[in-house]
N, C-alpha and C positions, 0 to 999 in steps of 0.2 A: 457244696456243703455236704458233709457225711450224712448218710441215710439215718444213722442213729440220732444225730443231732436234729435232723428234720422231724423225726418221730417225737423226740423230747419236746420240741417246740411246735407241736401240731396245733391245728385250729382250735380256737376256744369259742364258746357260745357268746353271742351278743346278749348281755343280760337285760337289755331293754326290749329288743325286738324279737328275741327268741329264735334267731336264725344264726347259722354258723357264719363266722367271719372268715373270709378267704385266708388260708394259712400262708400264702405266698407273701413274703415281705422282702423284696429284693435288697433294699438298702440296709435293712436290719441284718441280712445275711452278709453284706459287705462289711459292716462294722464288726460282726463276730469273727469273720475271717481275718480282719486286720489285727485282731488281738491274739491270733494263734502263736505269734513269735514272742509275745510278752509274758513276763512272769505274772503269776496271780497276784493281785493287789490285796494286801491285808486289809480287811474290811470289818469295821465295827457295825454289826447288824443290830439295830436298836429295836428291842421289843418285838421280835418275830413270833407273835403268839397266835397266829391263825394259819390255816392250812396253806393258803396261797403264798404267804411269806416264806414258810419253811421249804415249800416245794421250789420256789424261785431260788432261794439260797442254795439248796442242794444241787439244782441244775446248773446254776452259775459256777459253783465250785467244780462240778463234774466236767464242765467245759474249760476249766482252767482260767476262768476270768478272775475269780476272787478266792482268797483264803479267809473264810469267815471266822469272826469271833462273835459268838452269840451273846447278847447282853439283854437281860430282862429277868422276870420271874422264872426261875428254872423249871418249876412244876408246870407252868403254863406253856413254856416252850416245848418241853418234852411231851406234854399232852397233845399239842398241836401236831408235832411230828408223828406221834402214834396214829392220830386220826388220818393224817395224810399218807401214812405208810412210808415215811421217810426216815432213814437212819442218820441221826446227827451225832452219833457217839464219837466220831473222829474230830468234831469241831470243838475248839475251846468254848466253854460256857461260863460266863460270869453272871452269877445270880444276883438280882437286885429285888427290892421289895415291891417296886411298882414302876410304871412307865416313866415318871419324872426322873427317878433315880437312874433308870436305864439311859435316858438321854444324857444326863450329866456324866455318867460313866463312859459312854461312847465318845463324848467330846474329850474327856480326860485321856482316853487311849490315844487319840490323835495328838493331843498336846504333849504326851509322853513319847511320841515317836513310835508307838506300837501299832498304829493303824494309818493307812494311807487314804482310805475312803470311809465315808459313813453311808450306811444304807438304812432307810426308813422301813420299819416293819409295820405293825398294826396299830401304832399310836397315832394321835392327831398331829398334823403338821405343826401346829403352834406349840405343842409340847416339845418337839424336837428343836424347832427353831429358837425357842426361848433359851435353851441350853447353848446352841450354836452362837447366838448373838449376845450372850452374857458379857457384860462390860470387861470384867477382869479375867474370867475363866473360860471365855468362849473362843471362837475361831474367827473373830473379826479381822479384816484387813483394811486398807485404805479405800477400798471400793465397796459400794453397796451390793449386798447379795440380791440375786434375782433368780427366778425359775425360767427354764426354757423347755418347751415341748418340741421334740423332733417328730414330725408327722409325715406319713407317706400315704397317699391315696391314689388309686388308679386314675382319678380324674385330673390329676396335676402331674406334669411330666418330670418332676424332680422333688427331692425332699424339701420340706417346708418347716422352718423354725417359727414358733409363736411364743412371744414373751410380752408381759409377765402375767400368767394366769393363776399364780399360786401364792406369791409372797407379798408384793407391794400393792396395797389396797388402792391408794390414791397418790401415785407417785408425782413428785414435783418435777420441774424441768431438770434440775440437777440429778435427781434420781433416774430420770429417763436417759440421761447421758450414760450413766453406768449400766443401766439395763441394756441399752443398745450395744455398748462396748462388750459386755459379757456375751451377748448373743453373737456378735461379730467374731469374737475370739473363738467361740465354739464352732461356728461355721467354718472357719479356717482350719481348725483341727480336723474336721471330718472331710476336708478336701475341697471346700468351696473357696477358691483362692481370692476371688473378688466378689464378695457377697453383695447382693442388691437388697437393701433394707427399705421397706415401705412403712411409713409412719401413718397409722390408721386414724381416721376420723369418720364422720358421717358424710362428709363432702370433700371435694378436692380443691376448694378455694379457701383462702384465709378469711376468717370472720371473727370479730371481737366477741360475738355472741356465743361462739364455740371455743372455749379456751384450749381444747385439744388441738385446734388448727393453729393457734398461736404457738403452742409448744412445738408442733411439727415444723413450722417455719423456722423457729429458733434452732432446733436440732440440726436442720439442714445447714444453717449458717455456722453452727458450731463445727460441723464436719468440714466446711470450707476453711475454717480457721485452724484446723488440726486438733480440735478438742475431742473429736471422735475420729478414729483412724481405722483403716483396713477395709473400708466398704464404700459403696456408692449409696447415698441416701436420697430419698425423695418423699415429700409429704407436704401438706396432708393429702392422703389418698383414701378414697372409699374402698371397701374390701373388693368390690367387683373390679375397680380400676387397677388394683394392685395385682390381681392374679389372672385377669382375663385380657388378652390382647385386643379382643373385639370390643370389650367395654371401654378400654382405654382409647381405642381409635374412635369410637362413637363420641367420646367427650373431647376429642381433638388434643389428647395429651401426648406431648412429645417428650419422652423420658426413657432413660435406660432401665428404670425400675418398673414403671407402670406396665402391668401385664406380665411381668417376669420376676416377681419378687422371690427372694430366697428366705427372707426374714420378714415377719409381720410384727411390728411393735404396736401393741394395743394401747389405747389411751388410759386404761385402768384395769384392775384385776378382774372386775366383773366381765368386761368386754372380752378380755383374753381367755378367761375360763369358759365362758359360754361358747366362744368361737371354737376352742379346741374340743370341747365335749360334743358340740354339734357335728364337727367333722368325724369324731370317733363313732358316735352312736347313730347318726343319721347318714353319714357319708361313708361309713365302713373304713375309716382311716386307721392305720396303725399308729400308735403313739408311744414314745419313750419320753422320760422326763428326768431332769436333774437341776440342781441348784449350783450356781457359780458365784464367785466373789468372796467365798470363805477361804480359809487356808487350804482346804482340800475339797475336791468335788463331793457333792452329796447326792446320792441316788434317791430321788424323791418322786414317787408315783402315788396315784390315788389308791385308796384302799379297794376301790372297785376295779382297778386295772388287772389285767390278766397276768398270769405267770410269764408269758412270753414278753409282755411289755416290760416287766421287771428285769428279765434276763438281758434284753437289748439295752435297757437303761444302764445295766452294769457294764456292758461293753462300751457304751458311750463314755461313762465315767472313767473307765480304765484308760481309754485313749487320751482323755484330758489329763489324767494323772501322769501318764507317760510324757505328754507334752510339757507339763510343768516340772518335770524332773523328780517327781515323787517316787516313781518306781526305782529310779537309779539310787536315790537316797535310801530307800528300803533295802536294796541289794547291798549297799555299802554297810549299812547297819548290821545286816545279817552275817556279813563276812568280817565283822569286827573292825570296820574302817572308821 
Protein backbone atom coordinates (compact mmCIF):
# COMPACT_ATOMS: atom_id res chain seq x y z
CA UNK A 1 0.00 0.00 0.00
CA UNK A 2 1.43 3.43 -0.88
CA UNK A 3 2.94 5.39 1.99
CA UNK A 4 0.71 8.36 1.17
CA UNK A 5 -2.34 6.15 1.44
CA UNK A 6 -1.15 4.80 4.77
CA UNK A 7 -0.65 8.34 6.02
CA UNK A 8 -4.14 9.35 4.95
CA UNK A 9 -5.58 6.29 6.68
CA UNK A 10 -3.52 6.62 9.84
CA UNK A 11 -4.47 5.57 13.36
CA UNK A 12 -7.53 7.16 14.92
CA UNK A 13 -8.23 7.56 18.63
CA UNK A 14 -10.58 5.20 20.41
CA UNK A 15 -13.29 7.63 21.60
CA UNK A 16 -14.25 5.50 24.59
CA UNK A 17 -10.91 4.37 25.95
CA UNK A 18 -8.79 7.34 24.96
CA UNK A 19 -6.02 5.20 23.49
CA UNK A 20 -4.84 4.88 19.88
CA UNK A 21 -6.20 2.02 17.83
CA UNK A 22 -3.53 0.13 15.89
CA UNK A 23 -3.45 1.57 12.36
CA UNK A 24 -2.65 -1.78 10.75
CA UNK A 25 -5.73 -3.17 9.04
CA UNK A 26 -4.52 -5.97 6.76
CA UNK A 27 -7.81 -6.97 5.19
CA UNK A 28 -8.86 -3.35 4.83
CA UNK A 29 -5.68 -2.84 2.81
CA UNK A 30 -6.59 -5.86 0.67
CA UNK A 31 -9.99 -4.39 -0.12
CA UNK A 32 -8.48 -1.03 -1.04
CA UNK A 33 -5.90 -2.64 -3.32
CA UNK A 34 -8.60 -4.68 -5.08
CA UNK A 35 -10.31 -1.44 -6.06
CA UNK A 36 -7.23 0.00 -7.76
CA UNK A 37 -8.23 -1.29 -11.20
CA UNK A 38 -11.87 -0.19 -10.90
CA UNK A 39 -13.41 3.06 -12.02
CA UNK A 40 -14.64 5.38 -9.26
CA UNK A 41 -18.28 4.70 -8.43
CA UNK A 42 -20.61 7.68 -8.72
CA UNK A 43 -21.86 8.02 -5.18
CA UNK A 44 -24.70 10.07 -3.76
CA UNK A 45 -23.33 11.22 -0.40
CA UNK A 46 -26.36 12.10 1.71
CA UNK A 47 -26.06 14.95 4.21
CA UNK A 48 -22.26 15.04 4.78
CA UNK A 49 -22.53 17.88 7.27
CA UNK A 50 -19.79 17.06 9.75
CA UNK A 51 -16.01 17.00 9.53
CA UNK A 52 -15.61 13.22 9.58
CA UNK A 53 -18.06 12.77 6.73
CA UNK A 54 -16.45 15.30 4.40
CA UNK A 55 -12.94 14.07 5.24
CA UNK A 56 -13.96 10.50 4.42
CA UNK A 57 -15.55 11.60 1.15
CA UNK A 58 -12.44 13.56 0.19
CA UNK A 59 -10.09 10.69 0.97
CA UNK A 60 -12.25 8.08 -0.74
CA UNK A 61 -12.32 10.28 -3.83
CA UNK A 62 -8.54 10.85 -3.67
CA UNK A 63 -8.06 7.08 -3.60
CA UNK A 64 -10.21 6.72 -6.70
CA UNK A 65 -12.94 4.77 -4.92
CA UNK A 66 -15.85 7.12 -5.49
CA UNK A 67 -16.90 10.10 -7.59
CA UNK A 68 -19.01 11.89 -4.96
CA UNK A 69 -22.16 13.88 -5.47
CA UNK A 70 -22.77 15.84 -2.27
CA UNK A 71 -26.45 16.10 -1.35
CA UNK A 72 -27.72 18.19 1.57
CA UNK A 73 -27.90 21.74 2.92
CA UNK A 74 -25.17 23.46 0.92
CA UNK A 75 -24.15 25.95 3.60
CA UNK A 76 -23.75 23.16 6.20
CA UNK A 77 -21.69 20.98 3.87
CA UNK A 78 -19.37 23.85 2.96
CA UNK A 79 -19.03 24.89 6.59
CA UNK A 80 -18.10 21.32 7.57
CA UNK A 81 -15.54 21.20 4.78
CA UNK A 82 -14.02 24.49 5.93
CA UNK A 83 -13.76 23.25 9.52
CA UNK A 84 -12.13 20.05 8.29
CA UNK A 85 -9.74 21.88 5.98
CA UNK A 86 -11.07 19.95 2.98
CA UNK A 87 -11.60 21.35 -0.52
CA UNK A 88 -14.88 20.04 -1.97
CA UNK A 89 -15.14 22.56 -4.79
CA UNK A 90 -14.54 19.88 -7.44
CA UNK A 91 -17.49 17.77 -6.27
CA UNK A 92 -21.02 18.36 -7.57
CA UNK A 93 -23.22 19.72 -4.79
CA UNK A 94 -27.00 19.46 -4.80
CA UNK A 95 -28.40 21.69 -2.08
CA UNK A 96 -31.50 20.60 -0.17
CA UNK A 97 -33.30 22.27 2.73
CA UNK A 98 -32.80 19.46 5.26
CA UNK A 99 -31.70 15.86 5.82
CA UNK A 100 -35.03 14.28 4.85
CA UNK A 101 -34.94 16.03 1.49
CA UNK A 102 -31.30 15.00 1.07
CA UNK A 103 -32.22 11.35 1.56
CA UNK A 104 -35.04 11.60 -0.98
CA UNK A 105 -32.79 13.30 -3.52
CA UNK A 106 -29.99 10.77 -3.04
CA UNK A 107 -32.40 7.92 -3.75
CA UNK A 108 -33.75 9.81 -6.77
CA UNK A 109 -30.22 10.07 -8.20
CA UNK A 110 -29.92 6.29 -8.06
CA UNK A 111 -33.33 5.77 -9.65
CA UNK A 112 -32.34 8.14 -12.45
CA UNK A 113 -29.12 6.20 -13.10
CA UNK A 114 -26.96 9.12 -11.95
CA UNK A 115 -25.42 7.29 -8.96
CA UNK A 116 -24.27 3.70 -8.41
CA UNK A 117 -23.86 3.92 -4.62
CA UNK A 118 -25.37 5.76 -1.68
CA UNK A 119 -23.22 6.88 1.24
CA UNK A 120 -24.67 7.94 4.57
CA UNK A 121 -23.36 11.18 5.99
CA UNK A 122 -24.30 12.72 9.33
CA UNK A 123 -28.03 12.04 9.29
CA UNK A 124 -29.82 9.32 11.28
CA UNK A 125 -29.97 5.87 9.75
CA UNK A 126 -33.77 5.77 9.90
CA UNK A 127 -33.99 9.00 7.87
CA UNK A 128 -31.94 7.51 5.06
CA UNK A 129 -33.59 4.10 5.15
CA UNK A 130 -37.08 5.65 5.10
CA UNK A 131 -36.25 7.06 1.68
CA UNK A 132 -34.54 3.86 0.52
CA UNK A 133 -37.52 1.71 1.51
CA UNK A 134 -40.28 4.02 0.23
CA UNK A 135 -42.89 1.86 -1.49
CA UNK A 136 -43.06 3.65 -4.85
CA UNK A 137 -40.00 5.90 -4.99
CA UNK A 138 -37.45 3.85 -3.04
CA UNK A 139 -34.87 1.23 -3.91
CA UNK A 140 -36.64 -1.96 -2.84
CA UNK A 141 -35.94 -5.31 -4.47
CA UNK A 142 -37.44 -8.73 -3.87
CA UNK A 143 -35.04 -9.26 -0.98
CA UNK A 144 -35.14 -7.72 2.49
CA UNK A 145 -32.40 -5.18 3.13
CA UNK A 146 -29.94 -5.82 5.93
CA UNK A 147 -26.72 -4.44 7.36
CA UNK A 148 -23.42 -6.28 7.56
CA UNK A 149 -20.38 -5.35 9.61
CA UNK A 150 -17.01 -6.49 8.28
CA UNK A 151 -14.72 -6.75 11.28
CA UNK A 152 -11.07 -7.56 11.77
CA UNK A 153 -9.36 -8.12 15.09
CA UNK A 154 -5.93 -9.41 15.98
CA UNK A 155 -7.56 -12.03 18.20
CA UNK A 156 -9.33 -13.81 15.32
CA UNK A 157 -7.39 -15.28 12.40
CA UNK A 158 -9.62 -14.00 9.59
CA UNK A 159 -12.22 -11.32 8.74
CA UNK A 160 -15.55 -11.74 10.48
CA UNK A 161 -18.95 -10.63 9.17
CA UNK A 162 -21.67 -9.76 11.70
CA UNK A 163 -25.31 -9.27 10.74
CA UNK A 164 -27.76 -7.59 11.36
CA UNK A 165 -26.85 -4.92 13.89
CA UNK A 166 -28.40 -1.84 12.28
CA UNK A 167 -31.59 -2.38 10.24
CA UNK A 168 -33.86 -5.28 11.25
CA UNK A 169 -34.97 -4.93 14.86
CA UNK A 170 -36.78 -8.24 15.47
CA UNK A 171 -36.38 -10.25 12.26
CA UNK A 172 -38.74 -13.11 11.45
CA UNK A 173 -37.52 -16.45 10.15
CA UNK A 174 -38.16 -15.28 6.58
CA UNK A 175 -36.25 -12.06 7.29
CA UNK A 176 -33.32 -14.06 8.64
CA UNK A 177 -33.22 -16.08 5.45
CA UNK A 178 -32.60 -12.88 3.46
CA UNK A 179 -30.23 -11.51 6.10
CA UNK A 180 -28.19 -14.70 5.87
CA UNK A 181 -28.16 -14.70 2.06
CA UNK A 182 -27.09 -11.05 1.90
CA UNK A 183 -24.15 -11.75 4.20
CA UNK A 184 -23.20 -14.89 2.26
CA UNK A 185 -23.24 -13.00 -1.01
CA UNK A 186 -20.97 -10.32 0.50
CA UNK A 187 -18.58 -12.93 1.89
CA UNK A 188 -18.21 -14.45 -1.55
CA UNK A 189 -17.54 -11.04 -3.14
CA UNK A 190 -14.63 -10.44 -0.76
CA UNK A 191 -13.11 -13.83 -1.54
CA UNK A 192 -14.56 -16.27 0.99
CA UNK A 193 -15.61 -18.95 -1.48
CA UNK A 194 -17.39 -21.25 1.00
CA UNK A 195 -18.42 -19.11 3.98
CA UNK A 196 -19.17 -20.72 7.33
CA UNK A 197 -22.22 -19.09 8.86
CA UNK A 198 -22.97 -19.47 12.56
CA UNK A 199 -26.51 -18.71 13.70
CA UNK A 200 -26.14 -17.31 17.20
CA UNK A 201 -28.18 -17.85 20.32
CA UNK A 202 -27.36 -18.22 24.01
CA UNK A 203 -26.95 -21.98 23.78
CA UNK A 204 -26.10 -24.61 21.21
CA UNK A 205 -29.15 -26.81 21.76
CA UNK A 206 -32.66 -26.30 20.41
CA UNK A 207 -35.23 -25.24 23.01
CA UNK A 208 -38.83 -24.11 22.60
CA UNK A 209 -38.18 -21.62 25.41
CA UNK A 210 -35.62 -19.82 23.22
CA UNK A 211 -37.24 -18.92 19.89
CA UNK A 212 -33.88 -17.97 18.38
CA UNK A 213 -32.79 -21.61 18.65
CA UNK A 214 -35.89 -22.71 16.72
CA UNK A 215 -35.10 -20.17 14.01
CA UNK A 216 -31.51 -21.40 13.88
CA UNK A 217 -32.56 -25.00 13.38
CA UNK A 218 -35.06 -23.97 10.69
CA UNK A 219 -32.46 -21.91 8.84
CA UNK A 220 -30.11 -24.88 8.75
CA UNK A 221 -32.86 -27.01 7.23
CA UNK A 222 -33.64 -24.23 4.74
CA UNK A 223 -30.01 -24.40 3.65
CA UNK A 224 -30.33 -28.18 3.27
CA UNK A 225 -33.31 -27.61 0.97
CA UNK A 226 -31.57 -24.96 -1.15
CA UNK A 227 -33.50 -21.99 0.24
CA UNK A 228 -30.19 -20.49 1.39
CA UNK A 229 -27.21 -21.10 -0.88
CA UNK A 230 -23.47 -20.58 -1.09
CA UNK A 231 -22.45 -21.34 2.49
CA UNK A 232 -22.26 -23.96 5.22
CA UNK A 233 -24.67 -23.16 8.07
CA UNK A 234 -24.81 -24.37 11.65
CA UNK A 235 -26.84 -23.29 14.63
CA UNK A 236 -27.84 -22.61 17.19
CA UNK A 237 -24.35 -21.81 18.40
CA UNK A 238 -23.34 -19.68 21.36
CA UNK A 239 -20.79 -16.99 20.53
CA UNK A 240 -17.89 -18.82 22.14
CA UNK A 241 -18.68 -22.02 20.28
CA UNK A 242 -18.87 -20.15 17.01
CA UNK A 243 -15.44 -18.53 17.16
CA UNK A 244 -13.36 -20.65 19.55
CA UNK A 245 -12.22 -24.16 18.55
CA UNK A 246 -11.42 -24.88 22.19
CA UNK A 247 -14.92 -23.91 23.36
CA UNK A 248 -16.47 -25.99 20.59
CA UNK A 249 -14.34 -28.97 21.54
CA UNK A 250 -15.23 -28.59 25.22
CA UNK A 251 -18.91 -28.86 24.27
CA UNK A 252 -18.26 -31.85 22.03
CA UNK A 253 -19.49 -30.03 18.93
CA UNK A 254 -18.55 -31.70 15.65
CA UNK A 255 -19.22 -29.09 12.98
CA UNK A 256 -17.37 -27.41 10.11
CA UNK A 257 -18.68 -24.07 11.41
CA UNK A 258 -18.15 -24.28 15.18
CA UNK A 259 -14.92 -22.55 16.13
CA UNK A 260 -14.32 -21.33 12.58
CA UNK A 261 -17.20 -19.02 11.62
CA UNK A 262 -16.84 -16.45 8.86
CA UNK A 263 -20.32 -14.98 9.44
CA UNK A 264 -22.20 -14.48 12.70
CA UNK A 265 -25.96 -14.10 12.29
CA UNK A 266 -27.33 -12.44 15.42
CA UNK A 267 -30.82 -13.25 16.71
CA UNK A 268 -31.88 -9.58 16.63
CA UNK A 269 -30.60 -6.06 16.13
CA UNK A 270 -29.71 -5.48 19.77
CA UNK A 271 -27.54 -8.56 19.97
CA UNK A 272 -25.79 -7.80 16.68
CA UNK A 273 -25.22 -4.15 17.50
CA UNK A 274 -23.87 -4.81 20.98
CA UNK A 275 -21.60 -7.58 19.72
CA UNK A 276 -20.09 -5.44 16.97
CA UNK A 277 -19.56 -2.41 19.21
CA UNK A 278 -18.00 -4.53 21.97
CA UNK A 279 -15.51 -5.89 19.47
CA UNK A 280 -14.73 -2.35 18.26
CA UNK A 281 -14.48 -0.47 21.54
CA UNK A 282 -13.23 -3.16 23.91
CA UNK A 283 -11.54 -5.53 21.48
CA UNK A 284 -9.91 -2.91 19.24
CA UNK A 285 -11.48 -4.41 16.12
CA UNK A 286 -11.61 -2.51 12.86
CA UNK A 287 -15.10 -2.31 11.37
CA UNK A 288 -16.57 -1.42 8.01
CA UNK A 289 -20.30 -1.50 7.30
CA UNK A 290 -22.82 -1.51 4.49
CA UNK A 291 -26.42 -2.31 3.62
CA UNK A 292 -27.30 -4.97 1.06
CA UNK A 293 -30.56 -6.01 -0.55
CA UNK A 294 -31.46 -2.65 -2.13
CA UNK A 295 -30.94 -1.79 -5.80
CA UNK A 296 -27.46 -0.47 -5.01
CA UNK A 297 -25.03 -0.95 -2.13
CA UNK A 298 -25.41 1.56 0.69
CA UNK A 299 -22.35 2.66 2.65
CA UNK A 300 -23.74 2.89 6.17
CA UNK A 301 -21.50 3.42 9.15
CA UNK A 302 -22.13 4.82 12.60
CA UNK A 303 -21.73 8.54 13.13
CA UNK A 304 -19.10 7.60 15.74
CA UNK A 305 -17.05 5.60 13.23
CA UNK A 306 -13.65 6.82 12.16
CA UNK A 307 -12.75 8.24 8.79
CA UNK A 308 -10.79 5.06 8.06
CA UNK A 309 -13.84 2.89 8.72
CA UNK A 310 -15.81 4.95 6.23
CA UNK A 311 -13.11 4.75 3.56
CA UNK A 312 -12.82 0.96 3.85
CA UNK A 313 -16.63 0.77 3.79
CA UNK A 314 -16.48 2.62 0.48
CA UNK A 315 -14.05 0.01 -0.88
CA UNK A 316 -16.35 -2.77 0.25
CA UNK A 317 -19.33 -1.18 -1.48
CA UNK A 318 -17.38 -0.56 -4.69
CA UNK A 319 -16.48 -4.25 -4.89
CA UNK A 320 -20.13 -5.20 -4.43
CA UNK A 321 -21.17 -2.69 -7.10
CA UNK A 322 -18.63 -4.18 -9.49
CA UNK A 323 -19.93 -7.69 -8.77
CA UNK A 324 -23.50 -6.58 -9.44
CA UNK A 325 -22.58 -5.01 -12.78
CA UNK A 326 -23.33 -1.49 -11.59
CA UNK A 327 -19.94 -0.08 -12.59
CA UNK A 328 -20.24 -1.60 -16.04
CA UNK A 329 -23.67 0.00 -16.42
CA UNK A 330 -22.21 3.31 -15.23
CA UNK A 331 -19.41 3.11 -17.82
CA UNK A 332 -21.90 2.28 -20.58
CA UNK A 333 -24.04 5.29 -19.65
CA UNK A 334 -20.97 7.53 -19.57
CA UNK A 335 -20.10 6.50 -23.11
CA UNK A 336 -23.61 7.02 -24.41
CA UNK A 337 -24.41 3.31 -24.66
